[in-house]
C-alpha positions in Angstrom: 86.0 62.5 83.8 85.6 65.5 86.1 84.7 63.2 89.0 87.8 61.0 88.3 90.1 64.0 88.2 88.5 65.5 91.3 89.0 62.3 93.2 92.6 62.0 92.0 93.3 65.6 93.1 91.7 65.0 96.5 93.3 61.6 97.2 96.5 62.0 95.3 97.1 65.7 96.0 95.9 66.2 99.6 96.6 62.6 100.6 100.1 62.8 99.2 100.8 66.0 101.0 99.5 64.6 104.3 101.6 61.4 103.8 104.7 63.4 102.8 104.6 65.7 105.8 104.9 62.7 108.0 108.3 61.8 106.4 110.0 65.0 105.3 110.2 68.6 106.4 106.9 70.5 105.9 108.8 73.4 104.3 110.1 71.1 101.5 106.5 69.9 101.0 105.3 73.5 100.8 107.9 74.3 98.1 107.0 71.1 96.2 103.3 72.1 96.3 104.3 75.5 95.1 105.5 73.9 91.8 101.9 72.9 90.9 101.4 75.8 88.4 104.4 74.4 86.4 102.9 70.9 86.3 99.6 72.3 85.2 101.2 74.3 82.4 103.2 71.3 81.2 100.1 69.0 81.3 98.1 71.6 79.4 100.9 71.9 76.8 101.0 68.2 76.4 97.3 67.7 76.1 96.8 70.6 73.7 100.0 69.7 71.8 101.4 73.2 71.8 104.4 74.8 73.5 103.8 77.2 76.5 104.2 80.9 75.6 107.3 82.8 76.5 105.1 85.0 78.8 103.8 81.9 80.6 107.3 80.5 81.0 108.5 83.9 82.3 105.6 84.1 84.8 106.4 80.6 86.1 110.1 81.5 86.4 109.2 84.6 88.3 107.0 82.7 90.6 109.6 80.1 91.4 112.2 82.8 92.0 109.8 84.2 94.5 109.5 80.8 96.2 113.2 80.5 96.4 113.7 83.9 97.9 111.0 83.6 100.6 111.8 82.0 103.9 110.1 78.6 104.2 107.8 79.5 107.2 106.5 82.5 105.3 105.7 80.3 102.2 103.9 77.8 104.4 101.6 80.5 105.9 100.7 81.8 102.5 98.8 78.6 101.8 96.4 79.6 104.5 96.0 83.2 103.3 95.4 82.2 99.7 91.7 81.6 100.1 91.3 85.0 101.6 93.1 86.6 98.7 91.0 84.5 96.2 87.7 85.7 97.8 88.9 89.3 97.7 90.0 89.1 94.1 86.7 87.4 93.1 84.9 90.3 94.6 87.1 92.9 93.1 87.4 91.4 89.5 84.2 89.4 89.0 82.0 91.3 91.5 81.3 88.0 93.4 79.2 88.3 96.5 81.0 87.9 99.9 78.7 86.4 102.5 78.8 86.6 106.3 79.9 83.0 106.4 82.8 83.8 104.1 83.8 86.8 106.2 83.7 84.6 109.3 85.9 82.0 107.6 88.4 84.7 106.5 88.6 86.1 110.0 89.3 82.7 111.4 92.0 82.1 108.8 93.7 85.4 109.5 93.4 84.8 113.3 95.1 81.5 112.9 97.9 82.9 110.9 98.3 85.8 113.4 98.4 83.2 116.2 101.2 81.2 114.4 103.3 84.3 114.0 102.6 85.6 117.5 103.6 82.3 119.0 106.8 82.2 116.8 107.6 85.8 117.8 107.0 85.0 121.5 109.3 82.0 121.4 112.0 84.1 119.7 111.7 86.7 122.4 112.0 84.1 125.2 115.1 82.6 123.5 116.6 86.1 123.3 116.8 86.2 119.5 
């Protein structure tokens, strides 16, 4: 069952996002992907046959409010930074080891995000904005 769900997530999730980004604005796709916690909570409630707690619903609402308030380009870059934050939190909370390879990957991710923002800033300066 785990293999089936993994394949569905890989093909359906990532494949669906790749397909969707060819047909609609990538910012909209990023916002739709940001709804994933809601779908997981609803699926869990249905599978376990119990209602989500008020705390969970409040947390989901707060998260969606945050998505609505953030500019779309910022939301899109957070998907790149999330793995860096996850590694840091794993180290901080669970005392997981951070390897040299992981550090190199994090540096590459952050350099890529920096490059995107630098390019965007440079184009804005050239346009006189």
